[in-house]
C-alpha positions in Angstrom: 93.3 68.9 56.8 91.1 66.8 54.5 88.4 69.4 54.5 90.9 72.2 53.6 92.2 70.0 50.8 88.6 69.6 49.4 87.9 73.3 49.8 91.1 74.2 47.8 90.2 71.8 45.0 86.7 73.2 44.9 88.0 76.7 44.7 90.3 75.6 41.9 87.4 74.1 40.0 85.3 77.2 40.5 88.2 79.3 39.1 88.6 77.0 36.1 84.8 77.1 35.5 84.8 80.9 35.8 82.3 80.7 38.7 79.9 78.3 36.9 78.9 76.0 39.8 77.5 73.3 37.5 80.8 73.0 35.6 82.8 73.2 38.8 80.7 70.3 40.2 81.4 68.2 37.1 85.1 69.0 37.4 85.2 68.0 41.1 83.4 64.8 40.4 85.9 64.0 37.6 88.8 64.7 39.9 87.3 62.7 42.8 87.1 59.6 40.6 90.9 59.6 40.2 92.0 61.3 43.4 91.3 59.1 46.5 92.3 61.9 48.9 89.7 64.3 47.4 87.0 61.5 47.4 87.7 60.8 51.0 87.6 64.5 51.9 84.2 64.9 50.2 82.6 61.8 51.6 84.1 61.5 55.1 81.3 63.4 56.9 78.6 61.5 55.0 80.1 58.1 55.3 77.8 56.8 58.1 74.7 57.8 56.1 76.0 56.2 52.9 76.8 53.0 54.8 73.4 53.0 56.6 71.6 53.4 53.3 73.4 50.6 51.6 73.0 48.2 54.6 69.2 48.9 54.6 69.1 48.4 50.8 70.8 45.0 51.0 68.8 43.9 54.1 65.5 44.8 52.5 66.3 42.9 49.3 66.1 45.9 47.1 69.7 45.4 46.0 69.0 41.9 44.8 65.8 42.9 43.1 67.6 45.7 41.3 70.2 43.2 40.0 67.5 40.9 38.7 65.7 43.8 36.9 68.8 44.9 35.1 68.5 44.3 31.4 71.6 43.0 29.6 73.2 45.5 27.2 72.4 44.3 23.6 74.6 46.9 21.9 77.6 48.1 23.9 78.1 51.0 21.6 74.5 52.2 22.3 75.3 52.2 26.1 78.2 54.6 25.6 76.6 56.8 23.0 75.3 60.1 24.3 71.5 60.3 24.5 69.7 62.6 22.1 69.4 66.1 23.6 65.8 66.8 24.5 64.5 70.4 24.8 65.1 71.9 28.2 62.2 71.7 30.6 62.3 75.4 31.2 61.9 76.1 27.5 58.8 73.8 27.2 57.3 75.5 30.3 57.9 78.9 28.9 56.3 78.0 25.6 53.2 76.7 27.4 52.9 79.8 29.5 53.4 82.2 26.5 51.1 80.3 24.2 47.8 82.0 23.4 46.0 78.7 23.4 47.1 77.6 26.8 44.6 76.7 29.5 44.1 79.0 32.4 42.9 77.5 35.6 39.3 78.3 36.2 38.9 79.7 32.7 38.6 76.5 30.6 37.1 77.2 27.3 37.3 80.9 27.9 34.4 81.0 30.4 34.8 81.9 34.0 31.6 80.2 35.1 30.0 83.7 35.6 26.5 84.3 34.5 23.3 82.3 34.7 23.6 79.2 36.8 23.2 75.9 34.9 20.0 74.0 35.4 20.2 71.3 38.1 18.7 67.9 37.5 15.7 66.8 39.6 17.7 63.8 40.9 20.2 66.2 42.3 17.5 68.2 44.0 15.9 65.1 45.5 19.3 63.9 46.8 20.0 67.2 48.5 16.5 67.2 50.1 17.0 63.6 51.3 20.3 64.5 52.9 18.8 67.6 54.6 15.8 65.7 55.9 18.0 63.0 57.4 20.1 65.6 59.2 17.0 67.2 60.7 15.8 63.9 62.2 19.1 63.2 64.1 
Protein backbone atom coordinates (compact mmCIF):
# COMPACT_ATOMS: atom_id res chain seq x y z
CA UNK A 1 0.00 0.00 0.00
CA UNK A 2 2.73 2.50 0.98
CA UNK A 3 4.91 1.50 -1.95
CA UNK A 4 2.01 1.99 -4.37
CA UNK A 5 1.38 5.44 -2.89
CA UNK A 6 5.02 6.41 -3.38
CA UNK A 7 4.99 5.10 -6.95
CA UNK A 8 1.83 7.11 -7.76
CA UNK A 9 3.40 10.29 -6.36
CA UNK A 10 6.63 9.64 -8.29
CA UNK A 11 4.66 9.11 -11.50
CA UNK A 12 2.81 12.37 -10.82
CA UNK A 13 6.12 14.20 -10.27
CA UNK A 14 7.50 12.78 -13.53
CA UNK A 15 4.40 13.94 -15.37
CA UNK A 16 4.67 17.45 -13.88
CA UNK A 17 8.38 17.56 -14.77
CA UNK A 18 7.65 16.30 -18.31
CA UNK A 19 9.94 13.30 -17.81
CA UNK A 20 12.87 15.26 -16.35
CA UNK A 21 14.11 12.99 -13.57
CA UNK A 22 16.13 15.65 -11.76
CA UNK A 23 13.11 17.97 -11.51
CA UNK A 24 10.88 15.07 -10.51
CA UNK A 25 13.36 14.17 -7.75
CA UNK A 26 13.25 17.73 -6.42
CA UNK A 27 9.45 17.68 -6.48
CA UNK A 28 9.23 14.37 -4.61
CA UNK A 29 11.66 15.65 -1.96
CA UNK A 30 9.58 18.80 -1.52
CA UNK A 31 6.41 16.74 -1.17
CA UNK A 32 8.07 14.31 1.25
CA UNK A 33 9.01 17.17 3.58
CA UNK A 34 5.34 18.01 4.04
CA UNK A 35 3.72 14.59 3.44
CA UNK A 36 4.58 12.12 6.22
CA UNK A 37 2.90 9.24 4.40
CA UNK A 38 5.13 9.77 1.34
CA UNK A 39 8.23 10.16 3.51
CA UNK A 40 7.44 6.90 5.29
CA UNK A 41 6.78 5.12 1.99
CA UNK A 42 10.12 6.27 0.58
CA UNK A 43 12.22 5.46 3.65
CA UNK A 44 10.57 2.33 5.07
CA UNK A 45 12.79 -0.17 3.26
CA UNK A 46 15.93 1.82 4.13
CA UNK A 47 15.12 2.50 7.77
CA UNK A 48 17.38 -0.15 9.28
CA UNK A 49 20.38 1.20 7.33
CA UNK A 50 19.59 4.79 8.29
CA UNK A 51 19.32 3.85 11.96
CA UNK A 52 22.49 1.73 11.88
CA UNK A 53 24.45 4.57 10.28
CA UNK A 54 23.28 7.11 12.86
CA UNK A 55 23.94 4.78 15.81
CA UNK A 56 27.50 4.20 14.56
CA UNK A 57 27.96 7.95 14.02
CA UNK A 58 26.93 8.79 17.60
CA UNK A 59 28.81 5.85 19.15
CA UNK A 60 32.04 6.74 17.35
CA UNK A 61 31.87 10.38 18.47
CA UNK A 62 31.64 11.77 14.93
CA UNK A 63 28.28 13.39 15.71
CA UNK A 64 29.69 15.32 18.68
CA UNK A 65 32.79 16.30 16.71
CA UNK A 66 30.62 17.60 13.87
CA UNK A 67 28.63 19.73 16.32
CA UNK A 68 31.84 21.21 17.76
CA UNK A 69 33.19 22.03 14.30
CA UNK A 70 30.05 23.87 13.19
CA UNK A 71 30.71 27.57 12.74
CA UNK A 72 28.02 29.94 14.02
CA UNK A 73 26.25 31.88 11.29
CA UNK A 74 27.49 35.47 11.37
CA UNK A 75 25.01 36.80 8.83
CA UNK A 76 21.68 34.93 8.72
CA UNK A 77 20.83 36.49 5.35
CA UNK A 78 24.02 35.05 3.86
CA UNK A 79 23.01 31.56 4.97
CA UNK A 80 19.74 31.72 3.07
CA UNK A 81 21.14 33.48 0.00
CA UNK A 82 21.70 31.34 -3.05
CA UNK A 83 25.38 30.66 -3.74
CA UNK A 84 26.85 32.16 -6.89
CA UNK A 85 26.42 29.85 -9.82
CA UNK A 86 29.73 28.39 -10.90
CA UNK A 87 30.30 27.03 -14.40
CA UNK A 88 29.20 23.45 -14.85
CA UNK A 89 31.94 20.85 -14.48
CA UNK A 90 31.14 19.44 -17.91
CA UNK A 91 31.64 22.81 -19.58
CA UNK A 92 35.08 23.24 -17.98
CA UNK A 93 36.05 19.72 -18.98
CA UNK A 94 34.92 20.28 -22.55
CA UNK A 95 36.92 23.51 -22.77
CA UNK A 96 40.03 21.73 -21.50
CA UNK A 97 39.65 18.90 -24.02
CA UNK A 98 38.91 21.22 -26.93
CA UNK A 99 41.71 23.64 -26.12
CA UNK A 100 44.65 23.59 -28.51
CA UNK A 101 47.03 24.24 -25.61
CA UNK A 102 45.87 21.33 -23.48
CA UNK A 103 48.34 18.68 -22.36
CA UNK A 104 48.20 15.25 -23.93
CA UNK A 105 49.36 12.38 -21.77
CA UNK A 106 52.77 11.18 -22.96
CA UNK A 107 53.17 14.13 -25.28
CA UNK A 108 54.11 16.90 -22.86
CA UNK A 109 55.79 19.80 -24.63
CA UNK A 110 54.81 18.26 -27.97
CA UNK A 111 57.44 15.53 -27.89
CA UNK A 112 56.62 11.88 -27.71
CA UNK A 113 60.03 10.89 -26.36
CA UNK A 114 60.86 9.35 -29.73
CA UNK A 115 64.28 9.80 -31.21
CA UNK A 116 67.74 9.74 -29.76
CA UNK A 117 67.89 8.53 -26.16
CA UNK A 118 69.05 11.06 -23.63
CA UNK A 119 72.50 10.68 -22.17
CA UNK A 120 72.60 8.78 -18.89
CA UNK A 121 74.78 9.98 -16.02
CA UNK A 122 77.76 7.94 -14.92
CA UNK A 123 76.27 7.66 -11.41
CA UNK A 124 73.21 5.98 -12.89
CA UNK A 125 75.35 3.52 -14.86
CA UNK A 126 77.41 2.71 -11.72
CA UNK A 127 74.23 2.12 -9.68
CA UNK A 128 72.80 -0.27 -12.32
CA UNK A 129 76.10 -2.19 -12.45
CA UNK A 130 76.20 -2.43 -8.65
CA UNK A 131 72.68 -3.83 -8.54
CA UNK A 132 73.47 -6.31 -11.32
CA UNK A 133 76.67 -7.52 -9.65
CA UNK A 134 74.86 -8.05 -6.30
CA UNK A 135 72.18 -10.17 -7.97
CA UNK A 136 74.83 -12.39 -9.63
CA UNK A 137 76.50 -13.12 -6.25
CA UNK A 138 73.27 -14.34 -4.59
